[in-house]
N, C-alpha and C positions, 0 to 999 in steps of 0.2 A: 501419419497421417497428420502428424507436429510437425510442423517446419523447424522448431526448433531443437526437434529431436525428443524421442521418446523418453521422457521423466516418469518416475516413477507413480509422481499423483498429477494424471490429466488433468486436462478441462471440462467440465460437465459437459459440454454439448459434446467432446470427443469422446466422452464415454458412452452416449448416449447413444450417439451414431456408431457405435463399435461394436455394442451389445446388440441394439435391435433396430438394424436402418431403416426398416422400414414402421415400425412404430413412432419412429421420428417426424417421418415424414407427412405424419397426420396432418390434422389442419388446427389441431389448438396448440402445433407445436414449433420452434424453431424452425421454417422453409428453409430448404437449401437445395432443391430441386431447381435449377434453373441458375444455379450461383455458380461465379468462375473462381468463388474461394471458400473450398469447405476445410475450413481451417479454424482454429481457436480465434480467426479475428471475425467469426461469423456469434460467435458469441459472448463467452466472460475471459476472462483472462487466466493464465495459468496458477495465477494466484487465489482464484478466488474460492477454492474448493474448500480451506480451510474457514472459509469468511462465511460462507453459507451452511454448510456441514458439517456436525463432528467427525472424526476419522470411524471412528466405530459404526458407525451407521451405515457404513459404505463396505458391507457383504457380499456380496457380487455385482458385478456389473448390469445383471437383468434387473435387482432390486433396485441399483442406482437409477437405470434408466426410467423404472416406473415410478418413482419417486421425482424426478426431474418434468415428466409427464404431467403428473398432476397436478405440482407445482405451478410450471406453465399453462394451463387450464383453469389454476384460479386466480392465476396472476392476467390472463387474458381478458376472465371475463370482470373482474371488478377496478383494474386499474383503469381510467378515463386516459384517452388517445392527448388530452390534452395536458399530462401529467409533463412533470420537467425531471422525473426520475425513470432510472432503471428499472424492469421489470419486477426487478423485486421491492420495489417502489425506497428503497434505503437510500440509494447511492445517488446526486445528484449528477445530472447529465452536463460535464461543463463545458462541451462544446461537442459540434456537429460537424462530421464530412460527410460528403453526399458523392454518387455514381453512377454513370449509366452505362448499362451491359451494350455496350456500341460490340457488334464481330465484324469491326473493319481489321483493315490488315496490320494497324496499331493496337489490333486487342489483346493480345499476347503480351507484347514488351509493355503495357499498361498494369496486365495484371501482375506478372513478374514489379513490378515499381510497387503497387499495391500492397504486396506480399510482404515484400521485403521491409518496407518503411512501415507498415503496423506490429511487424514482428519486432521491430527497433523499439516503437512507441511501449508494447507490452515490456522490451527489456528495461527500458528506461523511468517503466513502474506504472504505467497509467493503464486503464482498465477498459476494453473495448465490448461494446454489444453492436450486434449489426442489426440492422430490419431489412431482412428479402424486400427484393420488389414486389413482389405478388402482394407484402401489405401496404406499398404506397399507393396513393391515390388514382395514377396512372399508369402505373404496373410495369414503371421502366426504372426509376430510381430507387438503389439502396442508399442507407443512412447507416453509417458507422457513429454510434454515440462513443462519448469518449468520457471517462468520471477519473478525476486524481483521487486517489486515497490519501491518508495523514500524511501517509510519511513520505511523500513523493510531494502533496503539499510544504509538511515543514523545508524539506528539503531544499527547494527552488527558494521559499520566502526569505533563505539564507542567504541566497545564492545573489538574488534580488533587492538586499537591503531594505524588503517590506518591515516597515514599523507596523507594530501591534501597541493593544493596550497591557498596560503593566498596573496603572492605580486610575481610580476616576479624580476629575481635573479637581483640585480642591481650591483654584484661583477665583474669588468673589467675582458674579456676574458685574457687565460696564455698569453705570448707572443709568435709568429711565431717562428717556427724552424727552424731555415736557411735552413736546411735539405730537409723543407719542398717542395720546389720547384725541387729536387732528388726525392723525395717519391713521388711525384705526379698520377704516376701509378699504385698505391697501394691502392689511396686511391676512398672510395666511394663517394655518391654525397651526397652533403650536407643535402637536406630533407631524405635520409635516414641514417643518419647517428645523424641525431639530427632533428626527426620528430615534435617533440612540441619543445617551449620554456623551458629554466631552470626557476625554480619557488623556493622561498622560503618556506617552506612547516611548518607544525605545525599540529598536530595531532588531527582528528576529533572528535567534538564535537555540539551534534547538539541543545545545547543551543547556541550556537556562530554561525549560520549559513552564517548570513550576513555578517562575516567576510570572509569568504572565498571567492575566485571567481569561484562564483557558475555559470555559462554562460548558461549553460542547463543541467536542471537535468536527462536528457535521457544519458548525454553523459560523464558527471561531475565523475561519478566512470566506469574508462576500464574495458573493456571485463574481462578480468584478475584479478582484484580487485571485479568483480562482483560474478565471476565463485568460488573464493577463498572465499566469503562469503556466495553462497547457499550453498559451499562443509560444511562449517562448520556447517550449521544447518543441513544437511545431517547425516551428522555423529554424531549427538546427538539428531534425534528427535527419541524418542521410537515407535514402534507399536504393543504392547500391553507383557501380561504377559504369560508363559508361562514356567510348572514344577516350580512355584512357585516364577520365577526371572524375575526381570522389563528386556527385552528386546531392545535397539535402535541402533540405529546405519544402515547407507544404506549399509556398509562390509557386516555386519552379513546377507543383506539379501540378499547382492549378493552372499558368500558362499552356502544358505540354497538354493536357485535357482529361490526368488519370483521374483528377478527383476534376468534379463541377462545381464545388463551393463550399467553404470553410467557415463556421459562425459559433459563439455563440447563443443560444438559444436567450429569449424573451423572459420572463417570469409566468408573463399569464395573460390571455386578451385583453385586447386596451380596454374593452366597452362594460368588460365586468372582470370581477375577484376569481382567480382559481377557486377552483372548487377544496383543492388541499389546502388543510389549515396549515401546515409545513410552510407554505409558499407564500411568501410577504404582499403578493400583489401590488410591487413596487410599481407596474409599469400601468396599472391601473391607476392607481396614485399619479403619478405624473400626467397623464392625462387629464384627468379630472380635475385638477388643480391648475394645472399650467400647460397646458397643450390647445385647451379651448379658445378660440380668439373672446368670446364671450369673459372671459380670465382679463383679459388684457390690461384692466390699472391694477392687478395685484401683481406686487412683488415674486419671482422666483423663489424654488425651494432649491436653492442653490449647494443646501448640504445632500440634499434627495438625489439631483443632478449626479451631484461628484460621486455620490456611493451605489449609483447603477451607470455612468454610463464612465466614470474615470475623473482625473483631475485635469486633463488635458480637455477631453469640450466642457468639463464646470468651468475651468478660467475661458474658457471661448464668450458663456451666457454670459458671465460675470462682470467681463472686457461689457460686450455687447448691451448689458442690463446698463450699467454704469456710462458710456456713452448714451446712450438713451436718454435720461436722469439727464445728463448735462447739457443735451440739447436743448430741452424744454428751455433754459432760461435765453441760450440764443435764439430761439424760436421766437421769444417773446419780445426783445430787444430790438430783433427785424421784423415781427410785425409790427410795432411801433412805429417805425422807420419808417414804415412804406405807408403806415395810415399818414404819417406825418406828410408824407408826397404826395398822397390822396388828400388830404384835407386844403392842403397850400396846393390845389391846383391850377384854381382860378386868381390865384395871387401871383404867376410865371409869368413875368414881363416878356420875356424871350416867345413862351408860346402866344402870349396876347398880341406882338407885335407880327408874328407868323401869321396868325387867323384873319387879323385885320384887314379888310379888302382896302384901305386906303395905305396900309402899310405891305404888308406882306402880297395885295392882290395887285399890287403894280412892280413890286420888283420880276425880273424876267429872269431867269438862271439860265445858265448857260448847256446846252442837251449833257446827257449823261454816258450816250456812243456818238460814236462817229456814224458820219452819215443818216441813220434811221430814224434817228433818234431827233425829237422835236425842243422847240425852246418850251419852256415850262416855268406856272406862277408859283413861284415861294407858298405861299397858302394852300396847296394843293394838302403841302402834308402838313397838315393843323394839328390834323387827330395824333400823327405818331410822332410830333415836337409835345403834347397837352401826355400822351404816352408816358414819355420819355425821362418826364419828370418824378414819373414816380420813382425810379431808381438816381437818376441825377438828381439833387439835391445835397444841402447842408448835410441831412441827417447820412448819406453815404458815407463821408470823411468819417464822422463820430463811429459808424458800425466798422468800418473798416480797423477801426484802431480799435474798439473793442471786441472783435473778435483776434484779433493779434493776441490781446488779453487775455480771452477767454481759449484760447488752444491751450496756452501756456498752464493754464489753473486745472483744466482736463486733462493733462499727459502727469500734472505733479501729483493733483488727489486720486491720479489712477494708480501711480508708484505711493502710494499709500493706503489705497483700498487692495494692492496686490500683495502687497506687505503682512495686513490683515491677516489676510486669506491664507498666504503660506505659512504662518504661524496655525492660525485653526486647520486648516487640510495637513499638518503635521510635514510640510515640505520646506522647512527652513536650515536644515541642514544638508538639502538636497543640491546636489552640483547641477546632474542630470543623467535620467535613467538610465540605468548599468544596458537594458534595451541597445540604448540609443549610442552608448559612448561604445560600447562594441562593436566590431568590423561587421558591417552588412553580408550576409550570407551570398548575397551579388556580390562583394566584393573578393570576400576568400574564397569563391569556385571563379572567378576572372584574374587572380592573380597569382599566375602559379611559381612565379618567386619569390625566395623567404629571404626575411632579416633579421637578426638579432634586432626586435623592441630595447631601446634605454633602459626603460623604466621599469620595466617586468624582467627582462633578460630572457626571455624565451623567442623561438621563432615565430614570424608574420608575415602571412602573406604582403607583398606592396607593392606597390607601381615603379617603374621603373621612369626616370626624368622626363626619358625622353620621349616616351609613350602618351605622360603627363600632357607634353609639350607641343604633341598633335595633336591630342585630343582640343585641347583648350583653344589652339587655333580653330580648328573644324569648328568647333562649336562657337567662336567668337565671331569668322567668317558668316557662321548659319544666323545669329542673331543682330549682325550688321544688314545684314541681305534684307532680312523680315523689318527692319526700322527704316530702311532704304523705302522697302516699299511703302510702309504707311505716311511717308513722307511724298512716296509719286502719286497714291493715291487721295490725299491731301490736296495735290496742284494738279490735279485729274479735276477735285470738286472744285477748285478757285476758277479754272477753266468754263467749267460749267456756268459758273457765276456770270463772268465774263459775258458768256458766248450766248446765256437765255437773256438779259435784260433787256435788249431792245425786242426779242422776238415776245416776254411780257411786256413793253412798253407798247411795242403797237400792238397787242390784243386788245390792253385794257381800252385802249384811243379807238379803235374802229370796232369794238364789242358794247350796242347797246345796253345789254341784260348785265352787265360788270361798272355802269354808270354807278348806281346806286352806292355801290361799295368802294368806289375808286378814292374815296376819301380814306377808307380803313388800309382798304387790301392796295398801295401802291406798288408798284412793280419793285423797287427797293425789298418791300417786305418781302413780297410772291418769290423772289430772289431767294432771299435768306431764310426763310419757311423752307424750301424746296431742297434748297442746299442742301438746308441740315435734318432733314429725312434724307436723302442720299447719302451726308454723310452715317448718318446711323447705321443705315442699312450695313453702309463697308464697313465699319466696325463691327460690325456682329459678326461678317463671316470673314476677317481679318481672324477675330479671336477663336473660330471654332478650328480655325488650320491651326495658329498658332499655337494652340494648347496643345495640341497632338505634338507639335514640330519641340515644342522647348523640354515635354516627358522624353524623348526619345534622345532629342542630343545632352541632355542629365543624365539617363541611365549611359549613353555613350562615355559620358567623365567618368562613369563607375568613379563618382565617391565612396570616402572611405567609411564615415558611419550616416547611422541616418540624418544625423541632425546636418552634416554636413548638406545630406541628397537635399533635403526639406529648403536647406538657405540657399540653396546655388539655384534650386527651380525659385523660391522665390522671387531671387535679385531675379532671375531673368524672365518669369511673367511681369513683376514689377513693370519693369524698364517697355518692355515690349505696353501691357496695360496705360502708362501712363504717355509713352507717345500718343499711340492708336486714340484712347477716349480726349484728351487734352489740346493736342495740336490743333486741333478746328478754333478749341476756344482761346489759341494763344493766338494764330491768324488773324482772327478779328479783335482782339484785345489789343494787339502792339504793332501789326504790320498793315491792315485794311485802311488805307486812306492817308495812310503816312507817306507814299512814296509816288504820287498823282500827279506831281506837274502841275500844270495849268495851263488851260486853252492855247491852242496853238505851240504847246511844248511840251505835254502827254507823256508819260514813261509807259511802255508797253513791254507784257511779257511775251517774251520768247519772239518781239517785233510784229506782232497779229494782231493780241487782246490787250486794249487798254486796262491798262489797272483798276479798282472798282474806289468808286468816291466813299465818304461815309453819307448820311442822310443829313443837311445843315441843324438838325436838333444835334449832333453826336452820334458813334459807334456804337455808345453805351448799350441799347436797344435793341440792336442786330446782336449784341454779344448775350445780354440777356433771352435773344431769343433762342439762342446758339445754345447758351445753357442750359434753358428749361425744358429742350427737346431730348439732349443728350442725357440729360439727368433723370427725367421722368420717365423717358425709353425704356434708359435702363433696368430703373428699376421693376418698373411693367412688367419687361420681357424676365427678367430674373426672377418675379414671384411665380410665372408661367411656368417656367423650367423646374420649378422648384418645387412648386405644390401640386401644378396640374399634371404635369408632363410623369411624375413617380404615379401618382396614381389613375391614368389611364394604364399604366404601363403592369400593374398591379391587378385592376381589377380587370385588365384582357386576361392576365396568366391564371387569376381565380375564374375566370367563368365557368368552367367547369365546376371547381371544387366548390363554390360559395352557396350551391345547393346539396351539400353531402353535410348529412347530419355528425354531430361534434365526435360522432365515437370512429369516424371512420375518414379524419381531419386530422393528423396528428398534428402537435405543439410544432415538431420538426418539420413538419412538411409546410406549415401556414409559413414559418416562419422562411420556411427554402424561397417559397414565391413572393418573396418583398425584396424589395431593391438592397444593394449592394451599398452601405455604407463605406467608401475604399477610404486608402490610406491617406488621400490626399481629400477628402472632403471636406475637412473639415481649413485647409489650405484657399481654398474656394470660397468660402462663409469670407475669411478675413481679408482674401481679396476684394470681394464686391464691397466689403465696406469700409478700407481703405480707400480705394478711388470711390467710393461717397465721400469720404472726408476730405479727399481732393478739393471735391468740386465745390463744398460749405464754406472751407478756408482760402484756394489759392482763387480763386474768382466773386468772392461774396460780398465786393466791393460793389458787383454790377446788380447783383440782384440778392436782397434781403430775404426773399422768401426763402429762399434755398435752404435753409436750418426746418425751416416749418415744413417744408417738405419732406427734409429726410426723416425729419423728429415721427409726423405722418408714419412714412414708410417704414421705419426700426421697429415703429408699436407693433405694425403686421409681421414685420421679419420674423422679431422676437416669437410668435404665434407659429407663422408658419412653418419656422427652421425647429421647433417642438415639436409642433405637430408632424412632421416628414418625418421626426426623427423616429419619435413615439410610435407610429401608426404605417407609416410608406416604405421603413429601411430594419433591413437585419439590423441585430442589437451591434455596435460597433465594440469591437474588443480595446480591454480597456487600457488606457496610457498614461502616464506621469503627467505633467509639467507645470513649472514652480512661474511661468508668464508667459504671456503674448508671442516671447522670441524674438524675431530676426523682424519684425511687426513695430518689435516698441523705436527701434532708430528708424526704421522707414518713415512713424510719424512724427518724431524731432525732427528730422530732415524735413518735411515736409509743411512744419510748423514754421520753420524756417524762413524757407521759402516764399510763404505764405505772405508774410509781412512785405518780401521787395515788391510781388505780382499786385498786391491791392496798391501799392502806392503809388506804379506806374500805373495803373489801372486809375485809378484816380486822376495822376498829373497827365497822362497822354491819351487816355480813351472819354474819361467824362470830361464838359465841360466846366466843370465847377475854377479852376485853374485862370481861365480867359477871362473867365465873367467875375472873376475877385480882381487879377488887374484892371481889367475897365472900371470897373465897382470904383476905385482907390487910387487911379491911376489916369483914365482916357473917359468919366464920366461927361456929361455933355450940358446935364441938366441936374442944378444941385437937388431940385426938391423931390425930382425919380433917377436917382444916380444911374439904373440898369435901362432905362428910356436910351433907345437909340444903337442900342448891344446890339443887333442885329446889324443893321446897317453896319455898324464899324467892324464886324467880323465877315465881310463879305466884299470883297476885292472886286474890280471891274474890270470887262474886257471888251476893246472895241472887235465887235462882230467880223469889220474887214480886214482884220488881221489874222482870222482863222486860215490856214493852209491849204492851197489846192487840194481835194478827195478828203479832206477831214470837217468841211463846213457842213450842216446839215442840209438834205435834199431840197428841202423846204423853208419857207420864210414869208410867211402868210401876213401877218400885220409889218412887214418891215423892219425890222426892231432894228435897232443899233449899237446897242450894247448889251452886254448880258454879265452874270453877279456869277460868281464862283466861291468856294470858301475857301480861305487864304488871306493871308496880310502881305500884303502886294503893293504896291506903288500904280496909280491908273497911267493909263495910255497917256497922256499928255504931261506925264510928268516925266523929269531928267533921267530920274532912274528905271524908267520903264520896264513893269513887270518884276522886278527885283525886291527883294525881302523887305518890308517897311522896318523901325524900331521896335512898332512894337510886338513883331514877331521875334526879337529877338529877349525884349522884356518878359514876353511869356515863357520862351524857353527857358530863359534863367529862372524864373518863379519856377516853374516844374520841377528842374535840376536842385532850384533852394527846399522844394519840397519834397521832394525824394529823400534827399538826405533827410530835413528834418525827422520827419515822421520814421525812417526805418530808425535813428538813433533815439528816438523817445520809445519808439516803441521795444524793443530790445534791452533797453535801460529796464521799462519797466518789467521787461520778459525775465530778465539775469535777476533781479531785484526780487522779485518774485519766487524765481524757482529756489532763490536761496532760502528764504523765510521759510519758505514751507519743508520742512522733513520729510524725508522719503518713508522713513519709518514711524508710526505714530509712540510717542513715549510709553505709552498704556502696552502696544507692544512689545516693545523694548525691552519692559519692566516684567512683562510674561514670559516671554522666549530666558530672561535670565532665570527665573525664577523655576520656568517647568527642566534648564537643564541642570541645575541643583538640582530638582528634588530626583529627578531622576537620576545624576548620578552615586543622589545618597542611597536612594534604593538598590541600583547594582552595587556599590560596595557594602551595602548591610547583607545583600544578597549572598556575595561572595563569601565576606564574614562569618554569616552562617555555615555556608558548604564549606569552609576551613575548621569550625569550630567540631563540627560533626565527623570531620577525617580526625580529628584530632583524639576527640572518644573512642573511635572506631580502631584507635591505634594505629593508624598510616604512617609510617615511616616517613613515606615523602612529605608530610606537611609537617614541617621544623618550626618549633617558636618564633625564628626570625621571621617565617612569611608571613607568620598569626600577626608578629608584630609591625611589618611593615602594610600590612592588610590598615588594622587601627589606624597608623599614621596617615597613608591616604589619606581615612575616612577624615582623621583631625585637620587637614590642608585642604582639602575641599569644602569642609565646613568653612573653614576661616578667608576662603576664598568669595 
């Protein structure tokens, strides 16, 4: 019966079955009928006999079986199905595995895998208890509950270098902030912000258990620590050999369908506290104080988040919260710049001249497309020129420089906040978690060749250089193909712009119902809006496919460690997303209207479609439109994906069980019906925020309201992420992280690039430099230097110079000349249609502005970065103090142990060893 072999002490379930199988199949016992695992994995592990019943009570199998039957009846009668403990009500459920009894052709193979896997888990010291499918809500799913006893926890706590308390922290808290009274409404209760005292900690060692503050073995390791330890075992536990290769790890068993899910349990239902007084109900606290939108103005309980979900998720929410706080300043300044543009709109001389019937109404503009487009009057763009002033004004320059400095302050102050969290969360000496530094199970399984590690001098698997080269070539070619696909789609959108402009112009000219809004909805704006929407749809479609391709090619590369895997996937995804989201904005900002030519000598794409021209008021308003649609659309779509889709999936999955009473819907079943927060769950959250960070830094000169939109989105994002994590997802496996990882370097790179892009936007996309050149060098009226600017910025073209086939079909008013946006000599000049000297003056001013702005901002950035230390002075002092006290405590402990050995007459404890230990303590004090 026991697949580990017959032992002197059998498991409780085995003895019950062997003594009286009929009674054990009664309704009050652990049901095994219909189960394919009639073994110890169906109940308690082989180590449990001595844990529950003294040996002298077991006089015969019959008495033992009757005792078990009575015990299980009591447990089933009194234990809530919402419990997070085994049936004995003592041992905590640290992990749950589920599987379905499917009688297909793979059934026997899956059965053998499960038997072997669960047997090896028991050999590793874990205790298992199985819930038969008859006990489940749908009658199909088996649940294997896993408990890690004390011996397993202390063994792997040492392996994973987990830090545990040795003494309560005696360092005085920080001096109270004088603004605390003002910020009091934003604060959470102290018991929520700091649910437990602060301790000095040290890495756990089995040989020094007396050193640690172990008040209760069952609660010494937090649930997040426990599930991390169990997950470490599950990912490395073997389950047999197939096709000559050793197979191991729960991930592989999930992929091949042997198990359907593996997850730790939430500690209670999110909407009410657990009835068990031994349960902390931290999930309920997180929901009430953090995950509800009505708490949007409150600070985040980061210590409780870290305790419940682990440091990796805690550091994400700390970064997101800090980013949102810093956005408040950028949003306020951006709003002020926008209001400045709004209040000075009526004073804008360019808009006045365009809207003036005597000036803009008399200027006849050249057609914007060949043949089908007509001549048009400049004052038809009156409204769009007024709106462009909202974003194209002097405040734009100030805001671009401000954001270059703001992004430096954000990154530098985040380093300081991160350093403080590293100290408070015991991550100072943490390089990378053992689980990340060690080889990935997939790497060990796929790499059959081995070589000696020069550091450990142990044989370990490796991937030959030739295989690596081939895999990288395939990966690089795949990424290049998809990036090329994005560029091709962007070109397709540009072709769409060129092809439909004439159709929009003709439609608006001939449709009477559109005449009232023709002043606002110009053909340029209609083309820009529809093209932006089309571009957004293409972005979403390409994202959907590329995410799967990126994961596939990263798996194909077989990265060595978890950190390598995440970094490679991050760079692939970010490169793709960067090109996908920003390519259209780069086109409008730096290419549209720059290579148009002039009437009679226009440039054409593919010798067919004439290149687009900017609005007479500039291309900045089109960049603003593009940025608004893509940024806002992405945020709306992201929130739909993150909140509404999981909610619908969970509602659909629980539509039957939601009407069942609590005693029929167990805690493990409730969590099983939730969505899975995968290993890449945080990756997508970071990616979303970093792409948003690019929108508010790379193109912020064109849209000062972008930080305000990002602020409002992030206030919602924090609560949406917390809500879905607390209510819609299974509890993630806790993991450690001391920083945001490679995302920090990506943010630094985008911060530097943003200075360059904003300088180019101000110089080449906005009309600021041409206006300044005119104001100081080419003005015609001393009393009103900007009057005449519009006429000065438009060149003259003789209509009779149009090449045959390019001229408009109709010229009902017999215009002789038309105007176009450029600085060229008129047709009667000896340098006919060549660039004027003013054009070269403006170009020189633009290049000079870019150089000056970049140098000024970079100098300020680097000076600010140099002035602000990465680690606060008080944190440095606390780190030194903690290290000193920890070393002192450890040395005193060793000295006491040595004294005990001397007193007990231990010959191995020599006087020299005692003197050396005392000397080490003195040296530590001196240092």
